[in-house]
N, CA and C atoms as an extended XYZ file, in Angstrom:
528
Properties=species:S:1:pos:R:3:atomname:S:1:resname:S:1:resid:I:1 pbc="F F F"
N         0.520       -1.071        0.055 N   UNK     1
C        -0.138        0.281       -0.201 CA  UNK     1
C         0.661        1.416        0.122 C   UNK     1
N         0.723        2.343       -0.555 N   UNK     2
C         1.490        3.256       -0.657 CA  UNK     2
C         1.324        4.059        0.326 C   UNK     2
N         2.345        5.151        0.788 N   UNK     3
C         2.053        6.135        2.167 CA  UNK     3
C         0.955        7.277        1.403 C   UNK     3
N         0.433        7.156        0.185 N   UNK     4
C        -0.337        8.472        0.222 CA  UNK     4
C        -1.998        7.710        0.702 C   UNK     4
N        -2.242        6.610       -0.197 N   UNK     5
C        -3.234        5.942        0.769 CA  UNK     5
C        -3.530        5.690        1.999 C   UNK     5
N        -2.308        5.029        2.566 N   UNK     6
C        -2.147        4.865        3.925 CA  UNK     6
C        -2.684        6.449        4.580 C   UNK     6
N        -2.459        7.336        4.244 N   UNK     7
C        -2.691        8.902        4.567 CA  UNK     7
C        -3.917        9.294        4.612 C   UNK     7
N        -4.877        8.772        3.964 N   UNK     8
C        -6.159        9.301        3.565 CA  UNK     8
C        -6.695        8.226        4.269 C   UNK     8
N        -6.483        6.839        4.283 N   UNK     9
C        -7.293        5.993        5.015 CA  UNK     9
C        -6.971        6.119        6.626 C   UNK     9
N        -5.722        6.952        6.976 N   UNK    10
C        -5.949        7.544        8.512 CA  UNK    10
C        -6.747        8.428        8.530 C   UNK    10
N        -6.874        9.480        7.671 N   UNK    11
C        -7.656       10.832        7.821 CA  UNK    11
C        -8.666       10.362        7.782 C   UNK    11
N        -9.525        9.277        7.399 N   UNK    12
C       -10.558        9.239        6.993 CA  UNK    12
C       -11.269        8.584        8.626 C   UNK    12
N       -10.760        7.674        8.819 N   UNK    13
C       -10.378        7.302       10.142 CA  UNK    13
C       -10.336        8.422       11.532 C   UNK    13
N        -9.667        8.985       10.967 N   UNK    14
C        -9.613       10.360       12.283 CA  UNK    14
C       -11.302       11.200       11.906 C   UNK    14
N       -11.269       11.299       11.199 N   UNK    15
C       -12.510       12.121       11.011 CA  UNK    15
C       -13.891       11.305       11.003 C   UNK    15
N       -13.960        9.910       10.646 N   UNK    16
C       -14.713        9.410       11.983 CA  UNK    16
C       -14.740        9.522       12.846 C   UNK    16
N       -14.019        9.542       13.373 N   UNK    17
C       -14.301        9.721       15.411 CA  UNK    17
C       -14.336       10.532       15.370 C   UNK    17
N       -14.263       12.065       15.018 N   UNK    18
C       -14.710       13.016       15.540 CA  UNK    18
C       -16.203       12.961       15.286 C   UNK    18
N       -16.137       12.843       13.972 N   UNK    19
C       -17.770       12.997       13.555 CA  UNK    19
C       -18.724       12.338       14.533 C   UNK    19
N       -18.248       10.976       15.123 N   UNK    20
C       -18.929       10.098       16.407 CA  UNK    20
C       -19.232       10.844       17.222 C   UNK    20
N       -18.030       11.726       17.875 N   UNK    21
C       -18.201       12.062       19.185 CA  UNK    21
C       -19.181       12.961       18.553 C   UNK    21
N       -19.371       14.485       17.509 N   UNK    22
C       -20.258       15.210       17.481 CA  UNK    22
C       -21.392       14.759       17.788 C   UNK    22
N       -22.006       13.655       17.040 N   UNK    23
C       -22.911       12.995       16.884 CA  UNK    23
C       -23.731       12.839       17.955 C   UNK    23
N       -22.813       12.170       18.906 N   UNK    24
C       -23.144       11.470       20.102 CA  UNK    24
C       -23.224       12.748       21.187 C   UNK    24
N       -22.469       13.863       20.998 N   UNK    25
C       -23.442       15.139       21.726 CA  UNK    25
C       -24.229       15.782       21.194 C   UNK    25
N       -24.928       15.581       20.223 N   UNK    26
C       -26.187       16.149       19.546 CA  UNK    26
C       -26.723       15.731       19.881 C   UNK    26
N       -26.823       14.057       19.942 N   UNK    27
C       -27.824       13.144       20.093 CA  UNK    27
C       -28.215       13.551       21.563 C   UNK    27
N       -27.261       13.655       22.588 N   UNK    28
C       -27.193       14.069       24.066 CA  UNK    28
C       -27.915       15.133       24.388 C   UNK    28
N       -27.948       16.115       23.901 N   UNK    29
C       -28.445       17.677       23.667 CA  UNK    29
C       -29.930       17.008       23.618 C   UNK    29
N       -29.978       16.547       22.678 N   UNK    30
C       -31.720       16.540       22.474 CA  UNK    30
C       -32.164       15.052       23.474 C   UNK    30
N       -31.457       14.516       23.957 N   UNK    31
C       -31.962       13.495       25.043 CA  UNK    31
C       -32.287       13.683       26.221 C   UNK    31
N       -31.358       14.579       26.889 N   UNK    32
C       -31.182       14.814       28.110 CA  UNK    32
C       -31.565       16.126       28.479 C   UNK    32
N       -32.013       16.331       29.729 N   UNK    33
C       -32.345       17.505       29.862 CA  UNK    33
C       -31.143       18.910       30.248 C   UNK    33
N       -31.775       20.304       29.959 N   UNK    34
C       -30.981       21.132       29.758 CA  UNK    34
C       -31.348       22.678       30.575 C   UNK    34
N       -30.536       22.935       31.733 N   UNK    35
C       -30.606       23.711       32.400 CA  UNK    35
C       -29.919       24.959       32.628 C   UNK    35
N       -30.026       26.227       33.121 N   UNK    36
C       -29.226       27.591       33.142 CA  UNK    36
C       -28.763       27.409       34.611 C   UNK    36
N       -27.602       27.610       34.815 N   UNK    37
C       -26.889       27.422       36.274 CA  UNK    37
C       -25.783       28.794       36.416 C   UNK    37
N       -25.967       28.987       37.955 N   UNK    38
C       -25.703       30.329       37.718 CA  UNK    38
C       -23.920       29.819       37.820 C   UNK    38
N       -22.733       30.660       37.597 N   UNK    39
C       -21.081       29.846       37.536 CA  UNK    39
C       -20.997       30.946       38.868 C   UNK    39
N       -19.649       30.535       39.405 N   UNK    40
C       -18.613       31.141       40.131 CA  UNK    40
C       -16.916       30.835       39.282 C   UNK    40
N       -17.209       32.155       38.847 N   UNK    41
C       -15.806       32.152       37.761 CA  UNK    41
C       -14.087       31.345       38.571 C   UNK    41
N       -13.905       30.965       37.799 N   UNK    42
C       -12.655       29.742       38.127 CA  UNK    42
C       -11.293       29.947       37.800 C   UNK    42
N       -10.671       30.113       36.439 N   UNK    43
C       -10.006       30.237       35.705 CA  UNK    43
C        -9.873       30.805       34.007 C   UNK    43
N        -9.903       31.757       33.574 N   UNK    44
C       -10.368       32.265       32.581 CA  UNK    44
C        -9.144       31.619       31.599 C   UNK    44
N        -7.946       31.319       31.476 N   UNK    45
C        -6.668       31.047       30.863 CA  UNK    45
C        -5.588       30.483       31.061 C   UNK    45
N        -5.160       29.284       30.279 N   UNK    46
C        -4.280       28.449       30.808 CA  UNK    46
C        -3.405       28.473       28.869 C   UNK    46
N        -2.247       28.900       28.920 N   UNK    47
C        -1.460       28.438       27.712 CA  UNK    47
C        -1.786       27.026       27.077 C   UNK    47
N        -1.461       26.290       27.824 N   UNK    48
C        -1.139       24.960       27.121 CA  UNK    48
C        -2.920       24.563       26.677 C   UNK    48
N        -4.008       24.734       27.308 N   UNK    49
C        -5.242       24.654       26.963 CA  UNK    49
C        -5.777       25.478       25.754 C   UNK    49
N        -5.395       26.834       25.594 N   UNK    50
C        -5.783       27.552       24.359 CA  UNK    50
C        -6.766       28.276       26.050 C   UNK    50
N        -7.382       29.578       24.655 N   UNK    51
C        -8.717       30.076       25.631 CA  UNK    51
C        -9.895       29.935       26.155 C   UNK    51
N       -10.256       29.688       27.471 N   UNK    52
C       -10.851       28.945       27.705 CA  UNK    52
C       -11.897       29.615       29.062 C   UNK    52
N       -12.694       29.476       29.827 N   UNK    53
C       -13.819       29.644       30.694 CA  UNK    53
C       -13.663       28.550       31.465 C   UNK    53
N       -13.159       28.731       32.668 N   UNK    54
C       -13.348       27.567       33.389 CA  UNK    54
C       -14.322       27.989       34.733 C   UNK    54
N       -15.609       27.514       35.061 N   UNK    55
C       -16.304       28.068       36.062 CA  UNK    55
C       -17.002       26.509       36.746 C   UNK    55
N       -17.229       27.105       37.996 N   UNK    56
C       -17.892       26.411       38.837 CA  UNK    56
C       -19.560       26.432       38.792 C   UNK    56
N       -20.006       25.795       38.358 N   UNK    57
C       -21.979       26.017       38.550 CA  UNK    57
C       -22.260       25.480       40.132 C   UNK    57
N       -22.965       26.275       40.304 N   UNK    58
C       -24.015       26.394       41.678 CA  UNK    58
C       -25.238       25.280       41.259 C   UNK    58
N       -25.186       25.068       42.717 N   UNK    59
C       -26.190       24.209       42.957 CA  UNK    59
C       -26.943       24.829       44.258 C   UNK    59
N       -28.368       24.841       44.359 N   UNK    60
C       -29.318       24.734       45.356 CA  UNK    60
C       -28.853       24.014       46.800 C   UNK    60
N       -28.162       25.212       47.654 N   UNK    61
C       -27.937       24.361       49.081 CA  UNK    61
C       -28.796       23.718       49.967 C   UNK    61
N       -30.081       23.476       49.505 N   UNK    62
C       -30.877       22.968       50.595 CA  UNK    62
C       -31.453       21.924       49.778 C   UNK    62
N       -30.935       21.561       48.280 N   UNK    63
C       -31.534       20.547       47.618 CA  UNK    63
C       -30.177       19.471       47.992 C   UNK    63
N       -29.089       20.177       47.838 N   UNK    64
C       -27.916       19.008       47.874 CA  UNK    64
C       -28.594       18.137       49.077 C   UNK    64
N       -28.795       18.366       49.795 N   UNK    65
C       -29.046       16.977       50.871 CA  UNK    65
C       -30.622       16.268       50.906 C   UNK    65
N       -31.712       16.794       49.997 N   UNK    66
C       -32.787       16.094       49.613 CA  UNK    66
C       -33.315       16.728       50.537 C   UNK    66
N       -33.290       17.905       51.587 N   UNK    67
C       -34.556       18.392       51.919 CA  UNK    67
C       -34.431       19.800       52.505 C   UNK    67
N       -35.537       20.467       52.951 N   UNK    68
C       -35.406       21.726       53.334 CA  UNK    68
C       -35.934       22.224       54.742 C   UNK    68
N       -35.166       22.872       55.423 N   UNK    69
C       -34.091       23.822       55.103 CA  UNK    69
C       -32.930       22.070       56.037 C   UNK    69
N       -31.993       22.350       55.705 N   UNK    70
C       -30.820       21.883       56.358 CA  UNK    70
C       -31.020       21.066       57.562 C   UNK    70
N       -30.539       19.707       57.217 N   UNK    71
C       -30.931       19.334       59.032 CA  UNK    71
C       -29.443       19.839       59.911 C   UNK    71
N       -30.351       19.828       61.073 N   UNK    72
C       -29.921       20.452       62.317 CA  UNK    72
C       -28.074       19.757       62.616 C   UNK    72
N       -27.736       18.521       62.041 N   UNK    73
C       -26.822       17.747       62.124 CA  UNK    73
C       -25.288       18.878       61.638 C   UNK    73
N       -25.903       19.709       60.438 N   UNK    74
C       -24.790       20.328       59.576 CA  UNK    74
C       -25.092       21.697       59.270 C   UNK    74
N       -26.038       22.287       60.339 N   UNK    75
C       -26.391       23.910       59.916 CA  UNK    75
C       -24.958       24.470       60.601 C   UNK    75
N       -24.221       24.058       61.487 N   UNK    76
C       -23.165       24.864       62.050 CA  UNK    76
C       -22.012       24.847       61.073 C   UNK    76
N       -22.184       23.670       60.515 N   UNK    77
C       -20.985       22.980       59.631 CA  UNK    77
C       -21.197       23.537       57.962 C   UNK    77
N       -21.178       24.858       57.502 N   UNK    78
C       -21.022       25.285       56.055 CA  UNK    78
C       -20.089       24.684       55.352 C   UNK    78
N       -19.291       25.038       55.774 N   UNK    79
C       -17.877       24.785       55.052 CA  UNK    79
C       -17.474       23.456       54.580 C   UNK    79
N       -17.102       22.842       53.394 N   UNK    80
C       -16.481       21.452       53.117 CA  UNK    80
C       -17.380       20.556       52.039 C   UNK    80
N       -16.866       19.727       51.934 N   UNK    81
C       -17.508       18.602       50.570 CA  UNK    81
C       -18.530       17.836       50.745 C   UNK    81
N       -19.523       17.590       49.924 N   UNK    82
C       -20.172       16.659       49.929 CA  UNK    82
C       -19.951       16.172       48.684 C   UNK    82
N       -19.504       14.522       48.670 N   UNK    83
C       -19.088       13.725       48.199 CA  UNK    83
C       -19.954       12.594       47.341 C   UNK    83
N       -19.536       12.399       46.189 N   UNK    84
C       -20.335       11.225       45.582 CA  UNK    84
C       -21.767       11.731       45.539 C   UNK    84
N       -22.086       12.647       44.629 N   UNK    85
C       -23.479       13.020       43.983 CA  UNK    85
C       -24.024       13.103       42.796 C   UNK    85
N       -25.197       13.007       42.319 N   UNK    86
C       -25.242       12.788       40.896 CA  UNK    86
C       -26.053       13.983       40.502 C   UNK    86
N       -25.969       14.559       39.706 N   UNK    87
C       -26.502       16.095       38.682 CA  UNK    87
C       -28.553       15.039       38.419 C   UNK    87
N       -29.068       16.417       38.445 N   UNK    88
C       -30.205       15.955       37.463 CA  UNK    88
C       -30.741       17.593       37.839 C   UNK    88
N       -31.857       17.087       36.697 N   UNK    89
C       -32.719       18.747       36.537 CA  UNK    89
C       -33.740       18.464       37.389 C   UNK    89
N       -34.186       19.642       38.103 N   UNK    90
C       -35.744       19.692       38.498 CA  UNK    90
C       -36.156       21.112       38.670 C   UNK    90
N       -37.382       21.123       38.047 N   UNK    91
C       -37.774       22.686       37.672 CA  UNK    91
C       -37.423       23.337       37.510 C   UNK    91
N       -36.214       23.251       36.505 N   UNK    92
C       -35.557       24.284       35.392 CA  UNK    92
C       -34.159       24.562       36.455 C   UNK    92
N       -34.035       23.871       37.758 N   UNK    93
C       -32.595       24.020       38.615 CA  UNK    93
C       -31.689       22.832       38.395 C   UNK    93
N       -29.866       22.815       38.480 N   UNK    94
C       -29.506       22.289       38.324 CA  UNK    94
C       -29.386       21.340       39.807 C   UNK    94
N       -29.678       20.481       40.000 N   UNK    95
C       -30.030       19.455       41.879 CA  UNK    95
C       -29.029       18.522       41.899 C   UNK    95
N       -28.386       18.370       42.905 N   UNK    96
C       -27.260       17.403       43.479 CA  UNK    96
C       -27.246       16.920       44.321 C   UNK    96
N       -27.477       15.483       44.407 N   UNK    97
C       -27.969       14.293       45.365 CA  UNK    97
C       -27.504       13.493       45.999 C   UNK    97
N       -27.685       13.127       47.023 N   UNK    98
C       -26.588       11.805       47.401 CA  UNK    98
C       -26.551       10.680       46.363 C   UNK    98
N       -25.599       10.414       46.005 N   UNK    99
C       -25.857        9.097       44.998 CA  UNK    99
C       -25.711        7.557       45.558 C   UNK    99
N       -26.200        6.691       45.770 N   UNK   100
C       -26.063        5.659       46.407 CA  UNK   100
C       -24.887        4.683       45.873 C   UNK   100
N       -23.735        4.919       44.936 N   UNK   101
C       -22.498        4.410       44.707 CA  UNK   101
C       -21.910        5.542       44.069 C   UNK   101
N       -20.558        5.786       44.508 N   UNK   102
C       -19.244        6.359       44.278 CA  UNK   102
C       -19.456        7.085       42.508 C   UNK   102
N       -19.582        8.076       42.460 N   UNK   103
C       -19.589        9.067       41.225 CA  UNK   103
C       -18.497        9.718       40.802 C   UNK   103
N       -18.015       10.128       41.708 N   UNK   104
C       -16.488       10.902       41.493 CA  UNK   104
C       -17.369       12.653       41.330 C   UNK   104
N       -18.104       13.002       41.584 N   UNK   105
C       -18.434       14.281       42.135 CA  UNK   105
C       -18.940       14.645       43.436 C   UNK   105
N       -18.452       15.702       43.359 N   UNK   106
C       -19.209       16.315       44.391 CA  UNK   106
C       -18.980       17.951       45.005 C   UNK   106
N       -19.925       18.360       45.915 N   UNK   107
C       -20.054       19.535       45.743 CA  UNK   107
C       -19.236       20.243       46.999 C   UNK   107
N       -19.184       21.373       46.535 N   UNK   108
C       -18.605       22.283       47.859 CA  UNK   108
C       -19.253       23.469       48.452 C   UNK   108
N       -19.485       23.714       49.721 N   UNK   109
C       -20.780       24.419       50.404 CA  UNK   109
C       -20.162       25.300       51.270 C   UNK   109
N       -20.544       26.952       51.161 N   UNK   110
C       -19.960       27.948       52.127 CA  UNK   110
C       -21.172       28.512       52.574 C   UNK   110
N       -20.600       29.281       53.854 N   UNK   111
C       -21.928       30.642       53.765 CA  UNK   111
C       -21.291       31.834       53.200 C   UNK   111
N       -22.563       32.393       52.558 N   UNK   112
C       -22.084       34.011       52.137 CA  UNK   112
C       -22.286       35.058       52.808 C   UNK   112
N       -21.633       35.956       52.696 N   UNK   113
C       -21.693       37.311       53.384 CA  UNK   113
C       -23.150       37.606       54.586 C   UNK   113
N       -23.884       37.529       53.325 N   UNK   114
C       -25.442       37.837       53.582 CA  UNK   114
C       -26.156       37.018       54.217 C   UNK   114
N       -25.334       35.827       55.117 N   UNK   115
C       -25.170       34.467       56.005 CA  UNK   115
C       -26.218       33.643       55.169 C   UNK   115
N       -26.337       33.712       53.854 N   UNK   116
C       -27.334       32.238       53.180 CA  UNK   116
C       -26.115       31.565       53.002 C   UNK   116
N       -26.474       29.770       52.704 N   UNK   117
C       -25.877       28.811       52.369 CA  UNK   117
C       -25.587       28.819       51.024 C   UNK   117
N       -24.516       28.610       50.043 N   UNK   118
C       -24.702       28.422       48.809 CA  UNK   118
C       -23.686       27.291       48.437 C   UNK   118
N       -23.635       26.636       47.315 N   UNK   119
C       -23.364       25.373       46.834 CA  UNK   119
C       -22.770       25.306       45.728 C   UNK   119
N       -21.704       24.425       45.393 N   UNK   120
C       -21.814       24.261       43.694 CA  UNK   120
C       -20.905       23.341       43.889 C   UNK   120
N       -20.153       22.828       42.511 N   UNK   121
C       -19.767       21.391       41.850 CA  UNK   121
C       -18.310       21.837       42.354 C   UNK   121
N       -17.467       21.006       42.928 N   UNK   122
C       -16.072       21.250       43.173 CA  UNK   122
C       -15.668       20.927       42.152 C   UNK   122
N       -15.964       20.284       41.032 N   UNK   123
C       -14.986       19.911       39.772 CA  UNK   123
C       -15.277       21.454       38.807 C   UNK   123
N       -14.448       22.020       38.402 N   UNK   124
C       -15.071       23.303       37.046 CA  UNK   124
C       -15.161       22.642       35.796 C   UNK   124
N       -15.994       23.384       35.039 N   UNK   125
C       -16.598       22.881       33.523 CA  UNK   125
C       -15.952       23.573       33.217 C   UNK   125
N       -15.580       23.181       31.657 N   UNK   126
C       -14.602       24.431       30.948 CA  UNK   126
C       -15.196       24.570       29.715 C   UNK   126
N       -15.705       26.079       29.536 N   UNK   127
C       -16.140       26.385       28.073 CA  UNK   127
C       -14.931       27.131       27.261 C   UNK   127
N       -15.145       26.258       26.176 N   UNK   128
C       -13.948       27.181       25.208 CA  UNK   128
C       -14.244       28.096       24.241 C   UNK   128
N       -13.183       29.166       24.595 N   UNK   129
C       -13.593       30.326       23.495 CA  UNK   129
C       -12.376       30.713       22.591 C   UNK   129
N       -13.191       31.336       21.668 N   UNK   130
C       -12.552       32.008       20.262 CA  UNK   130
C       -11.513       32.659       20.658 C   UNK   130
N        -9.902       32.648       20.229 N   UNK   131
C        -8.842       32.903       20.532 CA  UNK   131
C        -9.487       34.807       20.767 C   UNK   131
N        -9.675       35.341       20.277 N   UNK   132
C        -9.881       36.867       20.485 CA  UNK   132
C       -11.133       37.307       21.107 C   UNK   132
N       -11.972       36.553       21.804 N   UNK   133
C       -13.678       36.675       22.024 CA  UNK   133
C       -12.758       37.490       23.622 C   UNK   133
N       -13.551       38.387       23.965 N   UNK   134
C       -13.324       39.476       25.275 CA  UNK   134
C       -13.732       38.018       26.503 C   UNK   134
N       -13.130       37.833       27.846 N   UNK   135
C       -13.577       37.371       28.612 CA  UNK   135
C       -15.158       37.533       29.343 C   UNK   135
N       -15.832       36.697       29.045 N   UNK   136
C       -17.156       36.868       29.407 CA  UNK   136
C       -17.336       36.618       31.193 C   UNK   136
N       -16.252       36.282       31.747 N   UNK   137
C       -16.254       36.180       33.226 CA  UNK   137
C       -16.154       37.796       33.988 C   UNK   137
N       -15.831       38.348       33.195 N   UNK   138
C       -15.719       40.012       34.019 CA  UNK   138
C       -16.730       40.278       33.822 C   UNK   138
N       -17.301       40.844       34.433 N   UNK   139
C       -18.749       41.587       34.603 CA  UNK   139
C       -18.925       42.640       35.457 C   UNK   139
N       -20.185       43.463       34.946 N   UNK   140
C       -19.971       44.714       36.143 CA  UNK   140
C       -20.826       44.393       36.953 C   UNK   140
N       -20.732       45.340       37.878 N   UNK   141
C       -21.745       44.949       39.345 CA  UNK   141
C       -23.089       44.905       39.189 C   UNK   141
N       -23.503       43.933       39.823 N   UNK   142
C       -25.192       43.333       39.685 CA  UNK   142
C       -25.036       42.325       38.594 C   UNK   142
N       -24.149       42.068       38.005 N   UNK   143
C       -24.342       41.538       36.555 CA  UNK   143
C       -24.278       39.745       37.180 C   UNK   143
N       -24.565       39.162       36.842 N   UNK   144
C       -24.430       37.186       37.076 CA  UNK   144
C       -24.022       36.496       35.765 C   UNK   144
N       -23.003       35.499       35.561 N   UNK   145
C       -22.654       34.936       35.016 CA  UNK   145
C       -23.662       33.699       34.688 C   UNK   145
N       -24.077       32.673       33.868 N   UNK   146
C       -24.430       31.889       33.881 CA  UNK   146
C       -24.199       31.081       32.958 C   UNK   146
N       -24.451       29.411       32.681 N   UNK   147
C       -24.212       28.651       31.144 CA  UNK   147
C       -25.236       27.643       31.528 C   UNK   147
N       -25.873       27.531       30.332 N   UNK   148
C       -26.765       26.513       30.169 CA  UNK   148
C       -25.875       24.801       29.714 C   UNK   148
N       -26.054       24.183       30.636 N   UNK   149
C       -25.582       22.709       30.525 CA  UNK   149
C       -26.824       22.178       29.993 C   UNK   149
N       -26.061       20.619       29.349 N   UNK   150
C       -26.475       19.604       29.117 CA  UNK   150
C       -26.132       18.214       30.334 C   UNK   150
N       -27.246       17.980       30.996 N   UNK   151
C       -26.755       17.176       32.740 CA  UNK   151
C       -27.353       15.628       32.106 C   UNK   151
N       -26.166       15.024       31.677 N   UNK   152
C       -25.955       13.609       31.480 CA  UNK   152
C       -26.513       12.456       32.742 C   UNK   152
N       -26.785       11.637       32.373 N   UNK   153
C       -27.028       10.427       33.626 CA  UNK   153
C       -25.296       10.641       34.168 C   UNK   153
N       -25.077       10.368       33.793 N   UNK   154
C       -23.390        9.539       34.717 CA  UNK   154
C       -22.529       10.848       33.548 C   UNK   154
N       -21.675       11.269       35.056 N   UNK   155
C       -20.097       12.733       34.664 CA  UNK   155
C       -21.072       13.720       34.681 C   UNK   155
N       -19.662       15.107       34.730 N   UNK   156
C       -20.407       16.114       34.819 CA  UNK   156
C       -21.732       16.651       33.469 C   UNK   156
N       -21.858       17.937       34.195 N   UNK   157
C       -22.545       18.495       33.323 CA  UNK   157
C       -21.668       19.264       31.909 C   UNK   157
N       -22.300       18.937       30.589 N   UNK   158
C       -21.232       19.402       29.525 CA  UNK   158
C       -22.162       21.454       29.103 C   UNK   158
N       -21.437       21.818       29.039 N   UNK   159
C       -21.882       23.482       28.760 CA  UNK   159
C       -22.281       23.532       27.714 C   UNK   159
N       -23.278       24.598       27.137 N   UNK   160
C       -23.338       24.606       25.995 CA  UNK   160
C       -23.665       26.122       25.459 C   UNK   160
N       -24.332       26.776       26.222 N   UNK   161
C       -23.884       28.728       26.085 CA  UNK   161
C       -23.778       29.160       26.858 C   UNK   161
N       -23.314       30.727       26.948 N   UNK   162
C       -23.344       31.370       28.254 CA  UNK   162
C       -24.372       32.566       28.198 C   UNK   162
N       -24.717       33.352       29.301 N   UNK   163
C       -25.609       34.449       29.402 CA  UNK   163
C       -25.141       35.040       30.674 C   UNK   163
N       -25.877       36.148       30.285 N   UNK   164
C       -25.779       37.399       31.484 CA  UNK   164
C       -27.175       37.442       32.229 C   UNK   164
N       -27.237       37.180       33.453 N   UNK   165
C       -28.271       37.979       34.303 CA  UNK   165
C       -28.576       39.660       35.155 C   UNK   165
N       -28.790       40.629       34.951 N   UNK   166
C       -29.136       41.434       35.167 CA  UNK   166
C       -30.228       41.913       35.815 C   UNK   166
N       -30.382       41.690       37.263 N   UNK   167
C       -31.691       41.691       37.950 CA  UNK   167
C       -32.628       40.642       37.586 C   UNK   167
N       -33.831       41.097       36.170 N   UNK   168
C       -34.619       39.924       36.060 CA  UNK   168
C       -34.646       39.896       34.386 C   UNK   168
N       -33.668       40.609       33.710 N   UNK   169
C       -32.777       40.084       32.429 CA  UNK   169
C       -31.859       39.175       32.001 C   UNK   169
N       -32.293       38.093       31.521 N   UNK   170
C       -31.480       37.228       31.229 CA  UNK   170
C       -31.193       37.540       29.319 C   UNK   170
N       -30.003       37.493       28.937 N   UNK   171
C       -29.825       37.534       28.147 CA  UNK   171
C       -28.112       36.787       27.392 C   UNK   171
N       -28.395       35.708       26.627 N   UNK   172
C       -27.639       35.078       26.018 CA  UNK   172
C       -26.563       35.437       24.998 C   UNK   172
N       -25.284       35.348       25.576 N   UNK   173
C       -23.962       36.006       24.933 CA  UNK   173
C       -23.927       35.049       24.119 C   UNK   173
N       -23.315       36.421       22.722 N   UNK   174
C       -22.989       35.256       21.025 CA  UNK   174
C       -21.582       35.655       20.987 C   UNK   174
N       -20.890       34.710       21.537 N   UNK   175
C       -19.319       34.697       21.843 CA  UNK   175
C       -18.940       34.695       20.099 C   UNK   175
N       -17.961       35.494       19.534 N   UNK   176
C       -17.463       35.174       18.358 CA  UNK   176
C       -15.568       35.545       18.714 C   UNK   176
């Protein structure tokens, strides 16, 4: 077999692999629920991986434990992780609940300045950006960055697009 023929076969194989992955994600977006989740900015740039926004997704603190309000045993200890949670969409919210078996996902909780309890996934989710795009994590006062994610049955959520919420106005971002 000639080298040019081997090269064409290899290129076709690689193209088939990439196309199958794109098809899998497209099917997952259609099949699994989507929710908007508020973000906590984490790390906007790493030279080795290119331009991306790494964010942690917030979940409702009282829903992490499956009860509201928080159980008396943990009310005094807002700092720390809850390990092995599974994610699901509930009434348009990203919810983390205790998993019956290990999942590798965990939630970190903390007490905010206003005294509320906040919780976010411990593992950040990466949203890749074009090379010359403005960093969307830098927001003005009163603006919040949100991300729409697909929530698969297993594993972390997959980001789809970003939006900014200011007051009651919710505006999806056109990143170019």
